[in-house]
N, C-alpha and C positions, 0 to 999 in steps of 0.2 A: 505494499499499498504507499500510496506517494504522501508526503506532508501535507499536501491541499485539501484532500480525501480524509486523512485524520483528523484535521484541523475541523472539518465541517461537521465530522462525528463529535469532535467534542463542542463544537458550537451548539448541538442539536441536544445531547447529552444535558449542558448546564442548562439550556433551557427548559428543559423537562424535568430536571431535578435542580432547581435553584438553590443554591448555598445560603441559607439564612443566618444571618448576624455573624457571618464569617466561620461558623461551625463544619469543620467537616470531619469530626470523627463521631464515632457510635460507643466511644467510651467515656462517661462521669468522671471526669477530675476537675482538680482545684488547683493544681500545682504541677509543676516538674516532676517531684517525686513520685505524684500518685500517677501519673502519666505512665512515667518509666515501669513502676510495679505492675501496673494493671495491664498494662502490655505485654509484659513478661505473661504475667496469667493468663492472658488470651489465647496464647498459643493453642489449637485444637480445642479451642471452648467458646461458647458461645457469647457476645457480647453483653445479652441478657444477663447471663449465668456469673459473670466477671462484676457486673454493674451491683449483683444483688447481693454479694458479698464487701463490697467497699467500704461501706459505712459500718460495719463489725471490724474490718479489718483495721482502719485508719482511726478510729477512737481508741483502737487499742494501740495501734502504734502509727501515730500521727507523723514522723519523722525520722528519717534515717537513723539519728542516733536510737530513737528508741528499740526499732526493727532490728539493728545492729547488736543490740543486747539481748534480743530474743534466740531462742534455741529454736531449730526447724520444728520440732516435735511439739513444740507450744504453738506455733502461726498451723500448724496442719488444720488440727479441727475449724479453725475460722474461715478455711478454703476447701474445706472436704466436697462441697456439692460441685467443684470444679475438675474437670480431669485431669489428672496426672500431679493430683495434688501434695502428694510426699516430693516429689522431685521439685516440682514448682516453690514448696515452703523454702527447700535447700537453696534453691537460685536468689529467691529474692532475699532471704537472709544474707545470702554470699553477696547480692548486691550491694545490699545497707553497709555494709562490714567495707566492702571496697571504696564506695562513696566517702565513707571516714577516711580510710587510710589514705588514699589515694587523690582525692578531690576536694576535699574539705567538705564535706557533707554537701557537695553541691553535685547536682546533675552535670556531667559535662557535654559541650556542645559539639562534638566532631562524631564522625563516623567512627572513626577508628577506636576514640577513647571509650566510647557507648560499647563498642564489640568486645572491649576486653571485661567488660560486667557478665559474670554468670547467665546464662538464659537468653543473652542477647545476641539475636544475628543481626545480618544488615537489615532484612525487613522490620524488625522491631528497630533499632537506631535510626532507620529513614520515616518510622511513623513518629517516634519520641522528637525527633528533632523538629520536625512540619507540625506538629499537633502543639508541643508544649513550647516553642521558639519560635515558629514561624520561619525556620531554615530550611531549606529544599536544595539539597544537591544531589535528591536522587529520587525516584518514586517506588514506593513500595509497593511490594509483589505478593500479595496473598493468592490464597486459593480462587478466589473468585476474578482479581486481577488475571490469573496464568490461564484460567479458562476464557473469557470472555475476550482477552489480547488475542489469543491463537484462533477462534472463531471467527472474530472480526475481520482479522488479516494483519491486526499491527504486528503479527510473528511467526515464524514458522516453530520457534521451539518451544519447549515445556521447563525449562531453565530457569529459577527466577534470576539470576543473572542476566543471562541473556537477555529474557525481556524487558527487564527494566534497561537495559543498553539499547535494545529495539525502542522503545517507547521514548527515551530519551533522545534520542535520534528525531525519531517524528515529530514531536510536539515542542513547542517554544518554552524556554525556561519558565518563563512566566504564567504556564499554565500547569507546571508540575505539583505545585500544592493542591489542586483539584483533581488532577487523573484517578491516584487512588479511592477517590470518594465516589467520582461518577460512575466507574467501572464496579464498585463495590454496590452502589445503589441497583446498577443495570442487571448486575451477578444475581443478586438477591429478591429482586424483583419479577424480573422478566426472561433474563437469560439464565437459567437455573440449569442445574447439572443434568435432569431427568426433565423430559417433556418443556422446553422454552417456549415461550408463549409470543409467536412470531409474530402474530397479530397483534401484539401489543407495543412491539418494539419500533422505536422512533428511528431506529438506524437499520432497520431490516434490510434496504434495498441498497446500503454501503457495504453491506455483511458480505463475508467469502462465505460462510457456513448456510448462510441462508439460499445463498445464489447457487452453491453445488447443489443441496438440498431441492430447490426447484427444477435442475438439471436432471435430478435423478442420480448425481455422485454421491450420494449419502445415503 
Protein backbone atom coordinates (compact mmCIF):
# COMPACT_ATOMS: atom_id res chain seq x y z
CA UNK A 1 0.00 0.00 0.00
CA UNK A 2 1.24 3.48 -0.79
CA UNK A 3 1.29 6.40 1.65
CA UNK A 4 -1.56 8.23 -0.09
CA UNK A 5 -3.94 5.29 0.37
CA UNK A 6 -2.72 4.67 3.91
CA UNK A 7 -3.39 8.30 4.82
CA UNK A 8 -6.89 8.03 3.37
CA UNK A 9 -7.48 5.03 5.65
CA UNK A 10 -6.22 7.15 8.55
CA UNK A 11 -8.50 10.08 7.71
CA UNK A 12 -11.57 7.86 7.49
CA UNK A 13 -10.82 6.05 10.74
CA UNK A 14 -10.15 9.33 12.56
CA UNK A 15 -13.50 10.69 11.37
CA UNK A 16 -15.30 7.50 12.38
CA UNK A 17 -13.54 7.07 15.73
CA UNK A 18 -12.99 10.66 16.92
CA UNK A 19 -10.44 11.19 19.69
CA UNK A 20 -12.32 12.94 22.47
CA UNK A 21 -10.36 15.11 24.89
CA UNK A 22 -7.09 13.75 23.58
CA UNK A 23 -7.71 10.34 25.17
CA UNK A 24 -6.13 7.59 23.11
CA UNK A 25 -5.90 4.92 25.77
CA UNK A 26 -8.20 2.22 27.09
CA UNK A 27 -6.62 1.83 30.52
CA UNK A 28 -7.50 4.39 33.20
CA UNK A 29 -4.52 5.94 34.96
CA UNK A 30 -3.66 9.14 36.81
CA UNK A 31 0.11 9.36 36.41
CA UNK A 32 3.05 7.75 34.53
CA UNK A 33 3.68 5.20 37.30
CA UNK A 34 0.11 3.91 37.08
CA UNK A 35 0.30 3.88 33.28
CA UNK A 36 3.46 1.77 33.39
CA UNK A 37 2.22 -0.73 35.97
CA UNK A 38 -1.20 -1.19 34.37
CA UNK A 39 0.27 -1.58 30.90
CA UNK A 40 2.56 -4.34 32.19
CA UNK A 41 -0.48 -6.02 33.75
CA UNK A 42 -2.53 -5.68 30.57
CA UNK A 43 -0.50 -8.21 28.57
CA UNK A 44 -2.79 -11.08 27.45
CA UNK A 45 -5.59 -9.63 29.59
CA UNK A 46 -8.52 -7.36 28.80
CA UNK A 47 -8.35 -3.68 29.62
CA UNK A 48 -11.60 -4.06 31.55
CA UNK A 49 -10.00 -6.64 33.84
CA UNK A 50 -7.01 -4.38 34.46
CA UNK A 51 -9.16 -1.33 35.17
CA UNK A 52 -11.17 -3.41 37.64
CA UNK A 53 -8.15 -4.08 39.87
CA UNK A 54 -6.45 -0.68 39.64
CA UNK A 55 -8.21 1.01 42.56
CA UNK A 56 -7.37 -1.77 45.02
CA UNK A 57 -3.80 -2.04 43.76
CA UNK A 58 -2.97 1.67 43.94
CA UNK A 59 -4.81 2.31 47.19
CA UNK A 60 -2.40 -0.23 48.70
CA UNK A 61 0.68 0.72 46.64
CA UNK A 62 0.23 4.30 45.39
CA UNK A 63 3.90 4.99 44.62
CA UNK A 64 6.98 3.17 43.32
CA UNK A 65 8.40 3.32 46.83
CA UNK A 66 5.38 1.56 48.31
CA UNK A 67 5.32 -1.15 45.66
CA UNK A 68 9.09 -1.66 45.88
CA UNK A 69 8.74 -2.52 49.58
CA UNK A 70 6.19 -5.26 48.83
CA UNK A 71 6.85 -8.90 48.11
CA UNK A 72 5.24 -10.41 45.00
CA UNK A 73 3.25 -12.80 47.19
CA UNK A 74 1.62 -9.80 48.87
CA UNK A 75 0.61 -8.33 45.52
CA UNK A 76 -0.76 -11.53 43.98
CA UNK A 77 -4.16 -11.48 45.74
CA UNK A 78 -4.84 -7.95 44.45
CA UNK A 79 -4.32 -8.96 40.81
CA UNK A 80 -5.51 -12.57 40.98
CA UNK A 81 -8.38 -11.93 38.55
CA UNK A 82 -6.05 -11.14 35.63
CA UNK A 83 -4.07 -13.62 33.57
CA UNK A 84 -0.59 -14.75 34.65
CA UNK A 85 -0.97 -12.91 37.93
CA UNK A 86 2.00 -14.59 39.64
CA UNK A 87 4.55 -13.66 37.01
CA UNK A 88 3.02 -10.19 36.66
CA UNK A 89 3.28 -9.64 40.42
CA UNK A 90 7.01 -10.34 40.12
CA UNK A 91 7.28 -8.00 37.13
CA UNK A 92 5.61 -5.02 38.73
CA UNK A 93 7.44 -5.37 42.06
CA UNK A 94 10.72 -5.76 40.16
CA UNK A 95 9.88 -2.75 38.04
CA UNK A 96 9.11 -0.62 41.10
CA UNK A 97 12.42 -1.64 42.69
CA UNK A 98 14.34 -0.77 39.52
CA UNK A 99 12.57 2.58 39.29
CA UNK A 100 13.89 3.34 42.77
CA UNK A 101 17.39 1.95 42.28
CA UNK A 102 18.07 3.19 38.73
CA UNK A 103 15.74 6.08 37.96
CA UNK A 104 15.21 7.99 41.20
CA UNK A 105 11.64 6.73 41.52
CA UNK A 106 10.62 8.27 38.18
CA UNK A 107 9.30 6.49 35.09
CA UNK A 108 11.98 6.86 32.38
CA UNK A 109 11.21 8.53 29.07
CA UNK A 110 13.15 6.49 26.53
CA UNK A 111 12.41 3.18 24.84
CA UNK A 112 15.74 1.69 25.92
CA UNK A 113 15.36 2.64 29.58
CA UNK A 114 11.78 1.42 29.73
CA UNK A 115 12.77 -1.88 28.15
CA UNK A 116 15.31 -2.38 30.94
CA UNK A 117 12.38 -2.82 33.35
CA UNK A 118 10.96 -6.29 34.12
CA UNK A 119 7.98 -7.19 31.95
CA UNK A 120 8.46 -4.27 29.55
CA UNK A 121 8.93 -4.94 25.85
CA UNK A 122 8.87 -2.50 22.96
CA UNK A 123 5.06 -2.50 22.73
CA UNK A 124 4.64 -1.62 26.40
CA UNK A 125 7.39 1.00 26.18
CA UNK A 126 5.73 2.63 23.16
CA UNK A 127 2.36 2.70 24.93
CA UNK A 128 3.74 4.25 28.12
CA UNK A 129 5.73 6.90 26.26
CA UNK A 130 2.75 7.88 24.13
CA UNK A 131 0.01 7.73 26.74
CA UNK A 132 1.87 8.99 29.80
CA UNK A 133 4.21 11.54 28.21
CA UNK A 134 2.92 12.26 24.71
CA UNK A 135 6.23 11.02 23.30
CA UNK A 136 5.86 9.09 20.05
CA UNK A 137 9.00 7.43 18.74
CA UNK A 138 7.19 4.40 17.36
CA UNK A 139 3.82 2.68 17.07
CA UNK A 140 2.72 0.02 19.54
CA UNK A 141 1.76 -3.23 17.80
CA UNK A 142 -0.64 -5.43 19.74
CA UNK A 143 -2.80 -8.30 18.52
CA UNK A 144 -5.44 -6.00 17.00
CA UNK A 145 -2.89 -3.78 15.26
CA UNK A 146 -1.10 -6.84 13.90
CA UNK A 147 -4.28 -8.42 12.51
CA UNK A 148 -5.77 -5.23 11.05
CA UNK A 149 -2.49 -4.01 9.54
CA UNK A 150 -1.99 -7.25 7.62
CA UNK A 151 -5.60 -7.44 6.47
CA UNK A 152 -5.77 -3.88 5.21
CA UNK A 153 -2.42 -4.24 3.46
CA UNK A 154 -0.17 -1.99 5.50
CA UNK A 155 2.26 -4.89 5.89
CA UNK A 156 2.91 -8.43 4.70
CA UNK A 157 4.49 -9.45 8.00
CA UNK A 158 3.20 -10.92 11.24
CA UNK A 159 6.34 -9.87 13.13
CA UNK A 160 5.50 -6.92 15.42
CA UNK A 161 8.88 -5.23 14.89
CA UNK A 162 8.55 -5.37 11.11
CA UNK A 163 4.92 -4.25 11.26
CA UNK A 164 5.94 -1.26 13.36
CA UNK A 165 8.60 -0.29 10.83
CA UNK A 166 6.13 -0.67 7.96
CA UNK A 167 3.55 1.51 9.73
CA UNK A 168 6.14 4.16 10.56
CA UNK A 169 7.18 4.26 6.90
CA UNK A 170 3.59 4.64 5.69
CA UNK A 171 2.28 7.27 8.09
CA UNK A 172 3.61 10.77 8.83
CA UNK A 173 5.19 11.06 12.28
CA UNK A 174 2.50 13.46 13.53
CA UNK A 175 -0.10 10.69 13.11
CA UNK A 176 1.79 7.99 15.02
CA UNK A 177 0.11 8.85 18.32
CA UNK A 178 -3.26 7.99 16.76
CA UNK A 179 -2.52 4.83 14.76
CA UNK A 180 -2.54 2.33 17.63
CA UNK A 181 -5.81 3.72 19.02
CA UNK A 182 -7.60 3.79 15.67
CA UNK A 183 -6.55 0.30 14.62
CA UNK A 184 -7.52 -1.13 18.01
CA UNK A 185 -10.96 0.48 17.72
CA UNK A 186 -11.40 -0.98 14.24
CA UNK A 187 -10.09 -4.38 15.33
CA UNK A 188 -12.31 -4.61 18.39
CA UNK A 189 -15.52 -3.32 16.85
CA UNK A 190 -15.42 -4.32 13.19
CA UNK A 191 -12.32 -6.16 11.98
CA UNK A 192 -12.60 -8.93 14.55
CA UNK A 193 -10.55 -12.11 14.42
CA UNK A 194 -13.63 -14.15 13.59
CA UNK A 195 -16.43 -12.94 11.30
CA UNK A 196 -15.26 -9.39 10.52
CA UNK A 197 -18.14 -7.02 9.81
CA UNK A 198 -17.24 -5.89 6.31
CA UNK A 199 -20.55 -4.10 5.79
CA UNK A 200 -19.76 -1.82 8.76
CA UNK A 201 -16.17 -1.07 7.80
CA UNK A 202 -15.50 2.47 6.63
CA UNK A 203 -12.32 1.39 4.83
CA UNK A 204 -13.56 -1.84 3.23
CA UNK A 205 -13.05 -0.51 -0.30
CA UNK A 206 -9.38 0.14 0.51
CA UNK A 207 -8.80 -3.19 2.30
CA UNK A 208 -6.72 -5.92 0.65
CA UNK A 209 -8.41 -8.68 2.66
CA UNK A 210 -11.90 -7.57 1.58
CA UNK A 211 -10.78 -7.13 -2.01
CA UNK A 212 -9.34 -10.66 -2.06
CA UNK A 213 -12.47 -12.01 -0.38
CA UNK A 214 -14.72 -10.54 -3.05
CA UNK A 215 -12.43 -11.86 -5.77
CA UNK A 216 -12.68 -15.35 -4.29
CA UNK A 217 -9.05 -15.48 -3.19
CA UNK A 218 -9.92 -15.98 0.51
